[in-house]
Structures are given as C-alpha cells and as structure tokens.
C-alpha positions, 0 to 999 in steps of 0.5 A: 497438512490439509488446506482447510483450517479452523481459526483459533485466535485473531489479534490486532495490535497497535503501535506508534513510533514518534517522528523527529521530522513529520511526514508532510503531504498536501493535506496534512502532517503525520507527527508519528507513524502508526501500525496495526499488525494482525496475528491469526493462529489456527488450531494446528498452531500455524500463524499468519501475519497481516496489517491494516491501513491506519494512517489517518486520522491520528486516533484511527489506528487504535480504533481499527485494532479494536474493530479487529479484536472486538467486532471482527474476530468473534465472527471468525474464531472457531470457524472452519475455513477452506481458504482466506477468500471465504473469510473475506466474504464472511466478514464483508457480508456480515458487517455491511449493515453495521458499517453502513449504520455507523458510517464507517465503511473505510475502517471496516474495509481496512480492518478486514483487509488486515485479517485477510492478509494474515490469513493468506500468510497462514494459508501459504505457510500451511502449504509450505510455499512462499506467498508470491509463489502460492499466488502464481508468481514465477520470479521473486525479484521486483523493482522498487522506488523510494516515495514519501519525499517531503518538500523540505530537504528533498534533495538530501532525502533523495540522495540518501535513498540512492545510497540505500540502493534505490534508482527511482524516486517519487516526490510529494508536490502540491506545496506551491509551484515554485517549491514543486518545480525547484524540488523536481529540478533538483531530483531530476538532476540526482536520479535522471530522466524517466526515474522520477514520479510526482504525487500531489495527494489530491491537492489541486483543483482541476484548474490548478492541475491544468495550470501545472501540467505544462510546467511538469512536462519538462521533467519526463515524469514516470507518472503524476499521481492523484493530481485532483481528488479521487471523487472528482467527476470523470470529466475532470480526470479526462480533461487532465488526461487530454492535456497531460504529457505523462501517465496519470496514476491513482488507486489508493483512494478507490474502494469499490469494484465498480470504481475500479472497473470504471478506471480499467474501462477508459484510458485516463489512468495509465498506472493503477495503485490499489492498496491491499491493506486499505481495501480488498486485501489479497482476496480482491486485489490479486485478480484486480492486479491481473485485470490491470495488466490485461487491459494494458495498464501498469500495476504499482501497489500503493503502500505507506505503513508498517513492514508487514503490509509492505512485505505482503505488497511485495509478494503481490507484485512478484505474484503478478509480475510485469513491469510494476514498481513497489512503493517503499517509503523513504522516511524513518520508520522502524515499524517498517524496517524491522518487519519488511524482511528482504524489502529492506535490502534494495540493490540497483533498484530491485529487491528479491523475496526469499523462498521461506513459507508465507511472507518469509519472516516471523515477526518479533514484536518484542523489539517494538514493545515500547511503541505499543498503544494497544 
C-alpha cells in the first residue's frame, strides 16, 4: 500500500458522560465529561481515529464537532495527501483568517489537532506499523502518573489509584493554603517522596505563589504545575523559578511556536507539557517533544479527556522516549477507559503499548451511544 492516500470522509462525533462527582479545578468545575472523537476514512477503506480537546466551556465540545464536520472536513475530503503534515498545513493556513475573523483560534486549533491525530493513526495503519514505532520509538513501555486528584477525598482517590497500579500522583491545589497543605501531607504519606506533583491550574497571583513556595518545599514535589497564569509576564515566571525548590511545569496553555521557543530558551520551566489534542497535533508536537529533550528539559504530555487522545499521547511519549511521564486522569470516565487500550492496564507505574498498527485499537462507539450529543 502506498504512503499517499485520498481522504474519503471525516466525521467528528461528540459525547457527554454525566458525573456523580464533579472534577474540580481552581478555576471551576466539570459537571460532565465531554469527548469529541474524529474518524477519518481513506479511499481504500482504511480508517484512523483522533480526538479534539473540548473540556471548556461546557458547550464547547459540540461546537468543535461542528467545526470539524461543517468547516474543516470539506477542505480535505477528496484531497490526495502524501502525509498527515500536509493536511495540517492545508487546514491551518486555510482557516487562519476565519479563526481571526471570529476570534476563535483555540477551537480551530483543537479541531485541527483532532483531525491530525486521526490522520496519523490512519497513516500508521497504512504502513502496518504501531504509531509509536512509525514516529521513531524504540520501546513500547512508558511511565504514567495519576492526575486530577480533587481537594475533596484526595486520600481516598490516591489510595484507589495506587491499587490500580499507579506509583506517582498529582494533586490539584489552589483551594486555600490549609486545604492544600493537608492534602499534600496525606498524599506524601501514601505515595512517598519524589512521586508527588501539584497543579495549581493558574490559580495564584505571583505574590500568592511566592508565599506558598516555602510551604511546598517540604514535600519534595516532582514539579509544581501552572502556579500562575500562562500569559503572565516572563519576569513573574522567572521570579518564581528563582524562589522555587522544585521544578516548575507548564505547557498545556502554550499555543504558539514562538511561545514554546521562549519556554525552551530559558531555565524557568523544567517540565514542559504540550497537549496534542489542544494545539499542534502530532505534526507539530513530535518535533517539539524532541526539542524539549534536546535542551535538557523533561517532556510530559498533558492530557485530560477521552481515551483516544490519551492513547495518542502515550504513543508520542513512547516515540520520543526518555524519562517523561504520561498523565492519566484518576476520575471516573468511561469515555476514557473504554478507548485507551493498554493505558488502562497500569502495572508498577508503567504501561506497555502493543504492536498493532496505528493506535493499536479499533474503537467501538456503540458502547457509549447513549452518551452521544452530536
């Protein structure tokens, strides 16, 4: 089968799973879990699957699915492609003015990323290679950590994660110093030194973060994630770096080549976390991950969504190798668990991808049909 292919169809489908317990961050709650899955089929009947980031705002998932189906798909259907990067370029350049006109560069970038992931899955299937190997990986085993641990019931969530095979945890902070410190103390006892990270979700001002840093230093954090807003001046980030005893992490809310280059060019961030379903897809983020490693920083893909994007993130981490960790949300979500393949099987803090072509699974969406909204 040749590398080149013609796109026959592209479809975005949206699902919403209602939550009994909301997922809480310092900036708001998720009352349900959305997922926008993308299916691309070529003229030979080979299919590929991807996922577009769609967590916020609540109605945003359906909007992204419509962007895929009504705006982006017509630009690729019937087009002959040599590789997925060509499609990424066509869609990105072809919608620049439209995204500017409607003030929505984020949703467009996320919808394009979902299509990009699906095309890479398709491309690997055409080559009869697992995606991690097509992208240059040498080992199928990667480390994972349990994230999304809410301030309420943190210890119980952490203990359940360890029973599922996890050996590293990340706690959400930004809910008041006493709550944060109490939860960190409990989790440190559960998981042990060097295996705990914290995520403030942009919840502090620089002064609040500086006030918290001495109190956080006792926990031997693997990293402190997004202590302040991603768009704050570099001087504020540098002030945090100068006073922090732990590595600083960010990346999920960086969404341009220029801003990533700035992050790579100084010593502020020790851990960089691009989200392939939110910006750049695999077309941009494979090389970005390699650049992160070349400058001596740790690459840890950010992810909080359904299973297809999580699985693609696992393939990227396996492809670039080294000592990064894959983020696996600890909260209830069948839209994740039913479609993340081997990522659901955590053993001693690691997972191992299979040798099947592409992502290694063929999703059966009939199992979640009752949650479909588009």
